[in-house]
N, C-alpha and C positions, 0 to 999 in steps of 0.2 A: 804605819803599816807599810810594809814594803810589798810591792807587787813583784812577784817573780815571773809571772806569765805575762807576756806582752798582750795588750788589748787586741790587737789585730794580728792574729796568727793565721798564716795561710797553710792549711793542710792540703795534702794531695788528695784528690778524690779517690775513694776506695770502690772498686767495682767488685761486687759480690759474684760468686759463681752460683749458677743455678744448680740446685740439688736434684739430680735426676731420679732418685729413689723416693723423694717426698710425695710425688703424685701417686706412686704405686702404694706407698704406706697409707696414704689418705684413702685410696680406693679400698684397700683391704680393711681398714678400720670402719669404713662406711658399710661394707658388705657384712662384716661381723656384727655391727650394731643392728643392721636391719634383720639379720638372722636371729639375733637374740630378742629383739622386739617382736618379731613374728612368732617366736616360740612363746613369749608371754601372752600375746594376743590369742594364739591357738589354745593355750592352757586355759585362758579366761573363758573363751567360747565353750570349751568342753565342760568347764566347771558349771557355767550357767545352764548349759543343756542338761547336765546331770541333775541340777536343782529343779529344772522345769519338769523333767521326767519323774523325779521323785514326788513332786506335787501332784502330777497327773495320776501317778500310781496310788497315792494316798486318796485322791478323790474317787478313783475307780474302786478301791477297797471299801470306801465308805458307801458307795452306791451298791456294791455287791452285798455288803452286810445289811443294808436297808432292804434290798430285794429278798434276801434270805429271811429276814424278819417278817416282811410282808407275806412271803410264801407260807411261813409257819402260821401266821395269823389267819390267812385264808383257808388253810387246811383245817384249823380248829373251827373256824366259822362254818365251813362246809360240813364237818362232822356234827356240829351242833344243829345245823339246819336239817340234816338228814336223819336225825335221831327219830326213832319210832314215836316217842311221845309227842314231839313237835309236829310230825307228819299227821298224827291222829288229831291233834288240835286244829291244824289247818284244814283237814278234811271235814271236821265237824263245822268249822266256820263257813265252808262253802255248801253245807247242807248234806254231806254224805253221812251215812250211818253204818255201824258195824254190821257185818253179815250175820243174818239170823239163821238158825238151823232149819227153819221152814223154807228158806230160799235155796237150800242145797238140794239138788235133784240127782240122786245117784244113778237113775236110769238114763239120764241125758247122754252120757258117754256111750252107753250101750246102743241107744237109738241112733246116735251119730255114726257109729261104726257100722250099724246095720244098713243105713241109707247109702253108705259108700260101697257096700257089697250088695248090689242089686242082683237078684236072681235072673237067669235068662228068661226071655219072654216065652210064654207057653206054646206059641205057634212055631217057634224055632226048634229045629232038631239039635241033637248033640253035635252033629257034624257042622253046624253053622260056623264055628270059628275057623274050621279048616277051609270052608268055602269062602269066607271073608278074606282069609289069608291068600287064597288063590286069586281073588279079584284084585286086591291091592298090590300084590306082588312083593309083599314084605312079610317077614316073620314077626310074630308078636313076641314081646319080651315075656319072661316068666311072670312078671307083675301084672301085665295086661291079660295074660291067659288065665291067671288065677282069679281075676275079677269076674269072669263070665262062667 
């Protein structure tokens, strides 16, 4: 085998020029990468926030439906408790009895109305309300004057 390249070859040292635009391109690439990564992070945060709100909404709907069901059940229970038959049974359990016709006093109302309208005393004259009005300094209302 024949060697064509000498073993010890002295090359002149090559000095490279500095690329002035490399740093600017690198900075631009870094900013674009950060902007793109930030967009992905923002989209991820929004996605997970939407999922969280969806789960909370689902839970609130479930609670609302449960409360509506409870309300319907309570209304039915209230209607059942307030039924006349059940009230009558409860009244009998505590010792109450139905009203008998002998317990009704038709004259009771008439007696009550007559006690409210007491006649004037016999020793007072008809002008007594006018004298009382002069003493007190105020006029009686039509209701007060009709009672005497």
